[in-house]
Backbone bond lengths (Angstrom), bond angles and torsions (degrees), N, CA, C in turn:
res aa  C-N    CA-C-N  psi(-1)  N-CA   C-N-CA  omega(-1)  CA-C   N-CA-C  phi
1 M - - - 1.456 - - 1.531 109.27 -
2 I 1.317 114.98 95.32 1.462 121.28 179.20 1.515 108.62 -97.75
3 A 1.317 116.51 124.69 1.463 121.11 173.53 1.519 107.97 -97.54
4 G 1.320 115.67 125.31 1.453 120.99 172.38 1.510 108.72 -94.00
5 V 1.333 116.62 142.06 1.460 121.27 -176.44 1.521 109.34 -134.76
6 D 1.326 115.55 135.70 1.464 121.59 173.83 1.514 108.44 -150.54
7 E 1.325 114.59 167.71 1.459 120.38 -179.14 1.515 110.16 -125.41
8 A 1.325 114.98 164.73 1.453 122.65 172.03 1.522 107.31 -138.61
9 G 1.313 115.67 137.03 1.458 119.17 172.94 1.509 116.21 100.41
10 R 1.317 118.49 28.02 1.478 118.70 175.41 1.520 111.47 -73.37
11 G 1.320 117.45 -36.42 1.449 121.16 -171.45 1.519 117.97 -89.71
12 P 1.326 120.19 -21.94 1.463 120.26 -176.60 1.526 113.49 -62.03
13 L 1.303 114.23 163.09 1.463 121.73 179.40 1.529 112.27 -89.03
14 A 1.337 116.19 -8.65 1.469 119.72 -175.45 1.513 110.38 -146.38
15 G 1.319 114.13 158.07 1.454 121.25 175.85 1.512 113.08 85.01
16 P 1.331 116.07 172.13 1.463 121.31 -177.66 1.517 111.63 -77.12
17 V 1.321 115.63 165.94 1.458 121.62 164.31 1.529 104.63 -96.46
18 V 1.333 115.61 133.33 1.461 121.56 -175.22 1.524 108.93 -119.24
19 A 1.317 115.97 134.55 1.463 121.22 175.46 1.524 108.34 -119.76
20 A 1.326 114.67 151.78 1.457 119.75 175.26 1.517 109.05 -130.03
21 A 1.315 115.34 148.28 1.459 123.32 173.55 1.527 106.79 -124.26
22 V 1.326 116.07 132.70 1.463 120.92 -176.98 1.531 109.50 -134.76
23 I 1.312 116.06 136.79 1.458 122.15 169.22 1.531 106.05 -115.43
24 L 1.315 116.33 112.19 1.463 120.35 -178.91 1.522 111.33 -80.15
25 D 1.322 115.38 152.03 1.453 122.54 176.43 1.530 107.94 -98.48
26 P 1.331 118.85 116.13 1.470 120.07 -178.29 1.530 112.97 -64.19
27 E 1.326 117.22 -18.53 1.470 121.16 178.63 1.526 112.40 -84.86
28 R 1.326 116.84 -13.23 1.478 121.22 -177.83 1.525 108.66 -130.14
29 R 1.297 115.43 70.82 1.470 122.05 -174.17 1.528 112.81 -64.52
30 V 1.312 113.96 149.77 1.465 122.14 173.56 1.523 106.22 -114.61
31 K 1.313 116.54 116.47 1.462 120.30 -178.33 1.516 110.89 -86.36
32 G 1.339 115.59 144.82 1.458 120.78 175.32 1.512 115.03 92.82
33 L 1.335 117.37 12.06 1.469 119.59 -179.84 1.520 110.10 -66.87
34 R 1.314 115.50 132.73 1.457 122.41 172.54 1.516 107.53 -160.37
35 D 1.310 115.38 172.54 1.458 121.69 179.15 1.531 109.01 -49.89
36 S 1.309 116.58 131.95 1.471 120.98 -176.78 1.524 112.18 -57.61
37 K 1.325 117.20 -28.77 1.477 120.09 -179.60 1.528 112.18 -69.20
38 E 1.322 117.39 -17.89 1.459 121.97 -179.40 1.526 112.59 -92.36
39 L 1.323 117.32 0.82 1.460 122.19 -175.95 1.523 111.19 -111.57
40 T 1.314 116.32 152.09 1.462 120.41 172.33 1.526 108.41 -72.12
41 P 1.326 117.84 158.74 1.473 119.08 176.49 1.533 112.31 -55.69
42 Q 1.324 117.56 -37.99 1.463 121.10 -179.47 1.531 110.55 -66.40
43 A 1.323 117.45 -42.91 1.469 120.99 178.56 1.519 110.54 -65.10
44 R 1.338 116.98 -40.82 1.468 120.03 177.43 1.526 110.75 -59.04
45 E 1.323 116.64 -46.83 1.468 120.49 -178.59 1.525 111.19 -62.61
46 R 1.332 116.94 -43.45 1.464 121.31 179.86 1.534 110.27 -61.86
47 L 1.330 116.20 -45.76 1.460 120.35 179.70 1.522 111.84 -67.51
48 A 1.317 117.32 -36.77 1.473 120.54 179.42 1.522 110.74 -60.76
49 V 1.320 116.62 -41.22 1.471 120.19 177.73 1.524 110.07 -61.69
50 Q 1.324 116.90 -43.93 1.461 120.63 179.79 1.531 111.83 -65.89
51 I 1.324 116.29 -42.57 1.470 119.94 179.49 1.527 110.29 -60.28
52 R 1.325 115.93 -47.98 1.468 119.03 -178.91 1.530 111.76 -62.08
53 A 1.326 116.88 -35.42 1.462 120.76 -177.98 1.529 112.54 -77.30
54 R 1.330 117.47 -32.75 1.466 120.37 -171.04 1.530 114.78 -104.92
55 A 1.298 118.94 -14.95 1.468 121.26 -176.82 1.525 110.98 -69.14
56 V 1.309 115.23 151.08 1.464 120.85 171.27 1.526 108.40 -62.80
57 A 1.327 115.40 -42.81 1.470 121.22 178.83 1.521 108.65 -159.28
58 W 1.326 115.45 151.70 1.461 121.28 172.31 1.524 107.26 -152.82
59 A 1.319 114.70 152.37 1.464 119.65 179.79 1.520 108.59 -157.11
60 V 1.312 115.33 157.55 1.460 120.55 175.57 1.519 109.39 -123.97
61 G 1.309 114.55 153.27 1.459 122.53 174.09 1.511 106.75 -138.49
62 Q 1.297 116.37 155.38 1.458 118.59 178.02 1.512 111.24 -146.11
63 S 1.316 113.81 161.47 1.462 122.11 170.50 1.508 106.35 -123.42
64 D 1.319 116.24 129.81 1.463 119.89 -176.79 1.529 111.54 -82.91
65 V 1.318 115.59 175.94 1.470 120.06 -175.23 1.529 112.13 -62.77
66 F 1.316 117.76 -30.21 1.468 120.18 179.28 1.525 110.40 -67.92
67 E 1.325 116.12 -41.10 1.470 119.43 176.07 1.526 110.89 -66.84
68 I 1.322 116.65 -42.31 1.467 120.81 178.85 1.525 109.90 -57.52
69 D 1.325 116.19 -46.53 1.469 120.13 -178.92 1.530 112.39 -71.31
70 S 1.324 117.21 -26.41 1.468 120.19 -178.59 1.527 113.47 -82.78
71 I 1.336 116.58 -42.37 1.470 118.76 -172.39 1.522 113.39 -113.96
72 N 1.291 119.39 -3.97 1.467 130.40 179.91 1.531 110.95 88.79
73 I 1.307 116.13 159.00 1.461 121.39 -173.08 1.528 111.93 -65.14
74 F 1.315 117.67 -36.26 1.467 120.18 179.73 1.525 110.82 -61.97
75 Q 1.344 116.77 -52.38 1.462 121.00 -179.99 1.525 111.35 -64.99
76 A 1.326 117.39 -36.80 1.466 121.21 178.70 1.528 110.47 -65.57
77 T 1.317 117.27 -35.95 1.465 121.27 177.46 1.526 110.36 -65.66
78 L 1.317 117.13 -46.24 1.468 120.37 177.36 1.530 111.03 -61.03
79 L 1.322 116.90 -38.20 1.460 121.15 178.48 1.532 110.72 -65.44
80 A 1.316 117.80 -42.81 1.468 121.07 177.60 1.526 110.56 -62.18
81 M 1.331 116.61 -41.05 1.469 120.68 177.74 1.526 110.65 -62.74
82 K 1.319 116.61 -46.11 1.468 121.69 178.97 1.531 110.16 -58.29
83 R 1.319 116.84 -43.92 1.466 121.01 179.39 1.528 111.23 -62.87
84 A 1.327 117.05 -41.87 1.468 120.08 179.34 1.531 110.49 -63.28
85 I 1.316 116.53 -46.19 1.473 121.10 -179.38 1.530 110.18 -61.06
86 E 1.316 116.34 -44.25 1.461 120.74 -177.71 1.531 112.67 -68.95
87 E 1.332 117.48 -20.27 1.463 121.01 179.37 1.526 113.58 -86.94
88 L 1.327 118.13 -7.45 1.463 120.05 179.30 1.519 110.95 -58.55
89 S 1.324 117.04 134.27 1.470 120.87 -179.82 1.530 112.33 -75.66
90 T 1.311 116.29 -19.31 1.468 122.35 175.86 1.519 107.77 -119.48
91 P 1.328 118.33 124.73 1.464 118.65 -179.55 1.533 111.16 -69.63
92 P 1.321 117.37 136.84 1.462 120.09 178.27 1.529 111.20 -81.11
93 D 1.321 115.59 159.81 1.460 120.49 171.42 1.520 110.52 -83.61
94 I 1.329 114.92 -32.91 1.464 122.08 179.99 1.523 108.30 -151.21
95 V 1.312 115.86 154.82 1.460 121.75 -179.65 1.523 108.54 -121.66
96 W 1.334 115.79 127.17 1.463 122.18 175.49 1.517 107.67 -109.62
97 I 1.317 115.30 124.83 1.463 121.56 -172.72 1.515 110.47 -118.36
98 D 1.332 115.43 134.66 1.455 119.74 175.92 1.520 109.14 -70.24
99 G 1.333 116.42 128.16 1.457 119.47 176.12 1.507 113.45 124.01
100 T 1.325 114.39 -154.81 1.465 120.78 -175.62 1.528 113.67 -116.21
101 H 1.336 117.25 -7.16 1.465 120.98 -177.22 1.519 110.60 -132.45
102 C 1.315 115.02 150.12 1.461 121.86 177.67 1.525 109.52 -114.59
103 P 1.339 116.55 141.37 1.465 118.13 172.34 1.523 109.65 -71.52
104 S 1.295 115.76 161.97 1.460 121.05 177.37 1.529 108.23 -79.96
105 V 1.347 115.44 108.41 1.466 121.03 -179.85 1.530 109.08 -133.72
106 A 1.318 115.64 169.59 1.460 121.47 -175.88 1.528 113.41 -83.23
107 Y 1.311 117.87 9.36 1.457 121.99 -177.40 1.517 109.96 -121.17
108 P 1.322 117.89 151.58 1.464 118.88 172.97 1.534 108.47 -58.60
109 S 1.311 116.58 139.23 1.460 118.89 -177.93 1.519 110.48 -140.64
110 R 1.313 113.71 155.87 1.460 121.35 -177.82 1.518 109.12 -141.94
111 A 1.323 116.62 129.31 1.462 121.73 175.18 1.526 108.48 -86.79
112 I 1.319 116.26 135.39 1.460 122.26 -179.16 1.527 108.17 -127.26
113 V 1.332 116.08 111.89 1.465 120.65 177.85 1.522 108.57 -64.70
114 D 1.328 116.24 132.87 1.469 123.27 -176.24 1.524 111.78 61.33
115 G 1.317 117.19 27.09 1.454 121.33 179.89 1.514 113.44 -58.33
116 D 1.338 116.82 -33.59 1.468 119.51 179.66 1.530 111.64 -66.40
117 R 1.321 116.97 -21.44 1.468 121.99 177.21 1.522 111.73 -92.09
118 L 1.338 116.67 -27.79 1.460 121.29 -169.34 1.519 115.32 -103.01
119 V 1.321 118.24 -24.43 1.465 122.04 -170.58 1.537 109.54 -125.96
120 A 1.332 116.14 122.66 1.469 121.13 -174.51 1.527 112.90 -57.44
121 V 1.332 117.95 -42.35 1.459 119.48 -176.51 1.538 111.17 -68.15
122 I 1.319 117.68 -31.17 1.470 120.19 175.51 1.521 109.57 -74.68
123 A 1.339 117.47 -38.11 1.461 120.57 175.55 1.531 110.40 -59.47
124 A 1.337 116.75 -40.56 1.464 120.29 177.36 1.525 110.60 -60.70
125 A 1.333 116.47 -42.48 1.471 120.06 177.97 1.525 110.89 -64.31
126 S 1.332 117.13 -38.08 1.467 119.68 179.67 1.525 110.33 -63.15
127 I 1.328 116.90 -37.60 1.462 121.41 179.58 1.525 110.95 -67.42
128 I 1.318 117.29 -43.99 1.466 120.77 178.71 1.528 110.37 -65.21
129 A 1.317 117.37 -43.51 1.471 120.23 179.64 1.530 110.80 -62.03
130 K 1.320 116.56 -46.78 1.472 120.87 -176.81 1.522 111.56 -65.73
131 T 1.330 117.82 -46.75 1.464 119.00 -178.48 1.529 111.31 -67.55
132 T 1.323 117.14 -34.37 1.465 120.31 177.13 1.522 110.54 -65.89
133 R 1.330 116.49 -46.98 1.462 119.84 -179.28 1.527 110.94 -65.15
134 D 1.325 117.04 -43.20 1.468 119.74 178.98 1.526 111.00 -58.05
135 A 1.338 117.29 -42.42 1.462 120.93 178.51 1.531 111.07 -63.21
136 L 1.331 117.12 -38.20 1.465 120.39 177.55 1.528 111.42 -63.87
137 L 1.337 116.63 -37.69 1.463 119.90 -179.20 1.523 111.45 -73.94
138 V 1.332 117.69 -31.88 1.471 120.48 173.56 1.526 109.01 -63.77
139 E 1.322 116.20 -41.70 1.465 120.87 177.10 1.534 110.74 -65.03
140 L 1.314 117.11 -42.11 1.460 121.72 178.28 1.527 111.11 -61.09
141 D 1.312 116.06 -33.61 1.466 121.21 178.30 1.528 111.57 -61.39
142 R 1.314 116.59 -31.18 1.471 119.79 178.81 1.532 111.01 -66.57
143 S 1.329 116.42 -33.80 1.464 120.36 179.12 1.523 112.74 -82.95
144 F 1.335 116.29 -29.98 1.471 121.24 -176.62 1.531 109.85 -132.32
145 P 1.340 117.49 68.62 1.473 120.39 -173.57 1.535 114.21 -67.35
146 L 1.320 118.95 -17.14 1.470 121.00 -178.48 1.527 113.30 -65.27
147 Y 1.339 117.08 -20.09 1.468 120.15 -171.86 1.529 114.85 -97.16
148 G 1.322 118.25 -16.79 1.460 120.64 178.53 1.519 114.81 75.65
149 F 1.324 117.76 28.86 1.463 121.31 -176.85 1.533 113.21 -55.83
150 A 1.329 118.03 -33.57 1.465 120.57 -178.95 1.525 111.37 -64.19
151 R 1.328 116.43 -28.01 1.466 119.65 -178.28 1.528 112.60 -87.82
152 H 1.319 118.06 -46.16 1.474 119.60 -173.69 1.523 113.89 -106.29
153 K 1.317 117.03 -3.86 1.472 123.16 176.29 1.530 113.50 57.57
154 G 1.342 115.83 27.57 1.461 120.10 176.00 1.509 114.77 90.01
155 Y 1.335 117.64 -3.62 1.465 120.25 -179.85 1.517 110.82 -71.86
156 S 1.299 115.37 164.31 1.462 123.62 -173.96 1.536 110.95 -82.65
157 T 1.307 116.51 65.56 1.463 121.11 178.30 1.527 109.41 -88.11
158 P 1.324 117.62 162.18 1.473 119.17 175.62 1.533 112.14 -55.55
159 E 1.332 117.30 -39.54 1.466 120.94 178.79 1.533 110.83 -61.58
160 H 1.323 116.67 -43.80 1.457 120.73 -178.31 1.530 110.76 -68.41
161 L 1.317 116.52 -43.92 1.467 119.92 178.86 1.523 111.36 -62.52
162 A 1.328 116.92 -37.60 1.469 120.35 177.63 1.522 110.48 -65.59
163 A 1.328 117.37 -41.23 1.469 120.86 178.23 1.523 110.72 -65.16
164 L 1.320 116.55 -40.11 1.469 120.26 176.56 1.529 110.82 -61.41
165 A 1.321 116.21 -44.45 1.469 120.49 179.71 1.526 111.25 -63.61
166 A 1.323 116.51 -38.11 1.464 120.70 -177.12 1.523 113.03 -77.19
167 H 1.335 117.15 -36.70 1.469 120.36 -171.00 1.523 114.71 -117.35
168 G 1.323 117.22 -8.54 1.460 119.89 -174.01 1.517 109.97 74.03
169 P 1.317 117.49 171.98 1.469 120.36 -178.55 1.522 112.30 -74.91
170 C 1.335 115.52 152.25 1.461 121.53 172.26 1.535 107.85 -105.29
171 V 1.309 117.36 -178.32 1.465 120.80 -176.87 1.528 112.92 -65.33
172 A 1.316 117.97 -16.62 1.463 121.31 -179.47 1.520 112.79 -84.71
173 H 1.341 117.35 -6.66 1.464 120.46 -178.00 1.534 111.24 -84.92
174 R 1.315 114.07 146.61 1.460 122.47 178.21 1.528 108.39 -83.39
175 R 1.295 116.61 103.82 1.462 122.67 -172.79 1.524 113.96 -63.93
176 T 1.341 117.40 -23.88 1.468 120.27 -177.14 1.530 112.55 -90.06
177 F 1.321 118.18 -2.96 1.464 120.55 177.81 1.524 108.46 -82.84
178 A 1.323 116.47 133.98 1.471 122.90 -170.29 1.530 114.48 -49.85
179 P 1.334 121.27 -50.19 1.472 118.54 -178.30 1.525 113.00 -61.39
180 V 1.322 117.30 -34.42 1.466 120.72 178.41 1.521 109.63 -73.88
181 M 1.314 116.53 -43.09 1.458 121.46 -179.86 1.529 111.07 -60.89
182 Q 1.320 116.52 -42.67 1.468 120.21 -179.78 1.521 111.36 -63.71
183 I 1.321 116.71 -42.94 1.459 120.57 179.82 1.519 110.14 -70.16
184 R 1.323 116.58 -40.86 1.464 121.40 -177.76 1.514 111.01 -57.51
185 F 1.328 116.87 -37.95 1.450 119.23 -176.40 1.517 113.92 -86.30
186 T 1.337 116.56 -1.51 1.462 118.67 174.72 1.527 111.71 -91.23
187 F 1.345 116.80 -10.31 1.464 120.31 179.54 1.503 110.81 -83.77
């Protein structure tokens, strides 16, 4: 029982960082798994439905903007990963994590650089993390339509930076991230 783990949302200026943990079922394969960044939004959504239906177990964890600003994005990412792993309905034998660091969990774990590109179970986690986070940002857009979160998902696009300059940050913005901090102090 290998749990693959990946995150989405380390770089954006707004919203939570989301991690997913997935244990795939070798008897119920999901074809077309790859790093979520290499897939169209439609392909990600289609695969996410299949992963959720066919996996032995899957779970998500997140760290909100207050945690990100309090403990930093790196620690918040590890915390989101830990939460996802701990929420799995089936305990894994080992955890494979995309990246260079592992959260502190009760299972043997291994960090794999480019794991989302190289390992199917980590790619599955990347898809679940990305589609979950994207859905959260679409929802956030309903509360804060001035920022365009549904379109750019909180990333530092020209549209987002212009909205920040025009309206200042909202509660969903990461106050410790440089572009937000610079704008925040000009108000």
